[in-house]
N, C-alpha and C positions, 0 to 999 in steps of 0.2 A: 418340650419336657426335658428332654436330653441337654438343650442348652443351659437351662435353669440348674439342672443337677451339676453340670460341670462348673457354672459359674459359683455355686455353694461350696463345692469342693475345694475351688481353687482359693476362695475367701478363708476357708478354714485352715489352710496351708500357708497363708501369709500373716504378716503382722497386723495388730488392729489399726484400723486407718480411721483418723478423724481429720475432718477439713474444715476450713474457715473460709467463708464467702461473704461478699456484701459490698456496699458502696464505699468508696474511699472516705476515709475520716471516720467510719463507724465505730472504731475502737478495736479492731481485730488483733492488732498487734499486742495490746496491753493484755486482752484475754488470753492469747496464745503463749506469751510469756509466763503468764501465771500457770496455766495448765502444764506446761512443760516442766516446770519447777515442782509442781504439785506432784504430777507423776514419777519425776525422779526420786522424789523422797519415798515413794513408795516401792522402790528398789527396781523399778522398770527401765529398760534401756530405750531411751525415746530419740527419735531422730526427726528433726524439723527440717522440712523442704519447703522452697518457695516455688510454686508453680512457674512463674515468669523465669526464675534464673535457673532452675533444675530441670524442668521439663519442656519448656517452650523450644520449639525447633527455631534454629537462626534468629534468636531473640533480638541480638544487637541489629541485625538487619531490619528486623520488623520494627524496631525502635523508631527509625526513621521513615517507615512507611507514611506517607500522608503529610510530611514535615512541609513541603511547598505549600501545601493547601493551609496548613496552621499558621504558617507565615504571612500569608496573604489574607488571612480571615479576620473579621471583627474582634473575635475572641482571643487573637494572638497574644495582647498584652496581659490577659488573665491568666493564661496557661504558661506564661514565661516569666510570670513576676517572681512569686515566693517559691514555687515548687518546679521541678523540671519533671514532667511525666515520662513514664517508662515507654509508652506508646501512645499512640493518638487515636484511642477507642472511640472517642466522641466524635469524631469526623465520619459520618454516613455517607460517604459517596458509594454508588453501586460497586464501583471497581475495586474499592477497599474492603466492602463487605464480600465480596467473591473471594479475593486472595485470602482474608481470614478464615473463610469457610474451609479453603483448601489447608491453610496451616493448622487448623483446629484437628482435623482428621490426622495429620501427621503427629500432632501433640498426644493424641490418643495412643497411637502406635507406640510412641516414646515412652509414654507413660506405663503400658504394659511391660515394656523392658526393664524399665526403671524399677518396678515393683517386684520384678522376678531376679533382680540382680542380688548378688551374695550379701553387699553391704545393707540391703534393705532387709533381706531375708534374717540377719542377724540382730535385728531390733525387734523389742516387743511392740512398741507403739510408734506409728510413722504420723505425724501431724503436718498437713499442708496449710501453708500460708495461700490462700487462693486455690481453686480447683477448676476442672472443666465447667461448672456452673458459672463462674465469673465469664468464662470464654462465649458461653451461650448467651448470657445476659447482654453482651456487647452487641450482638447481632439479632437479637430475639425481635420478633415482631408478631401480630396478629395474622401475617398472611399464610396461606396454606403451606408455600413453599419453605417459607422460614420455619414452620411448625414441623414440618415433615423432617426437614434437615436435623432440627434440634433432637428431634425424637430418635433418629438414626444415631446422632453423634452421642447421646446420652446412652443408647442401649450398648454402644460398643466400649464405652469407659467402665472400667471399674467400679464397682459400688463401694463407696466408703461405708465404715460401720456407724459412724456418728457423722452425717453432713449437716453442718451448722451454718446458718445464714445469720449474721450478726445485722440485725435492722437497726436503722437510725432515722431520726428527722433530716431530710436533706439540708435544711437551714443550718441546723448544728453539726451536721458532716462538713458542709463546705466551710464553715466558721474554723474548723480544726485543720482542715486541709484543702484550701482553694487551688487544687490542682486543675480541675476541670470546671467548665462553665455550670452555674447552679442550674440551669434548664436541662443540662445534660444529666446531672444528679437526680433530679427529679426522675427523668425517665428512666434511668438506670435502675433507681430503686424499685419502680414499678415493674420492671422486666425481671428483677429477681424475686418478687412476691409472685409474679405469673408463673415462675418455675415449678411452683408446687401443682401446678396443674399437669405437668409432665412428670414431675418426680415427688409424688405424695410423701415419700420417707424424707424430705428434707425438713429440718427442724429450725424453724424461724424464731430467734431470739428476740422479743420485742424491746423497743428502745427503753431505756433506765439508766440508773446510775451505775458506774462500773460494778460495783461490788454486788448488786442485784443481778447484773448479767452474768457476773462471775458465778454466783451462787446457783443460777438457773443452769448454766453449763455443768457445774458440777453434779447436779441432780441427776442429770442424763448420764455422766460419765460413771457414777457410783451404782446405777441401775444397769450397767452394761457389763460384758464379761471382761472387759480389759483389766479389772481390778481382781478377777477370779484367779485362784492358783491353776497354774498350767503345768502338767507334767512334763510336756515336751520342752519347756523352757528351763527345767531342772531346779523349780523353786521348791523348797522345804516346807513342810507344814508350819514349822515356827516362823518362817520369812512371811507366810501367808496370814498368819494369824496377827503377826505384828502389823502387817499391812492393812488388816481390817480395823485394827485400833487406830492408826494414823488416819484411815480414811473417815472414821466416825468423828475425829477430834478436829481434823484440819479442813472439812469441807461441809459447811453448814449451808441449809436450805431454808430461805424463809417463806418461800411460799411454793404451791404446788404448779409449775408452769404448764402442765398439762390441761389445767381447768380452762385455760385460754385459747387452747389450740382445736 
């Protein structure tokens, strides 16, 4: 009970956090760019962070983990053709999984420090391009050990206010970004969808046209407290009224996504 109260208080004292997760090629970057622009037009101070670049510990060193295995594998030509992956998450050797499990704990520690930093506290909204959910999806399995570890890791990580998983059909995602083998993309997507068993508050956005996905995301954003006037941020009543007008005219929703959840 005390832990839940402390987490609630900490969340109220930090910026509004929105996270985007999902398989490569799902269209996260497009949706993030639109949302950043949309929120900035509301007069909000938005900071965009990349989990891999801004949070991951020793990311450059981790980029090379498993490279020897990749070079000697049958899929090497796929992974080294059009795109160069930032990491070799599709390689599931036991020793790599063990190493990743340790790194992910360090990532959570660094994430807490980052969110407590002054440059983050001066923001109204922080948007993450990938989050700890993506890390868990990389090593998730139905084994008891993997599930226990995932639960521990997720419990220790700060809970976002709006955690989105942008879903996409594997074939379509692979066509846009053939960075990893298609077989891995299928498995990775299944892992993301299974995460809702561990984190019920995850918001899965179903595959669709970019504008439909955007409208569904906007639906959740406009229903959240992020666009509500906040006295602690020094917003005036006039600014809040103007934000409401802009919100109503610039973020249309064609369907209620909650009906399919």
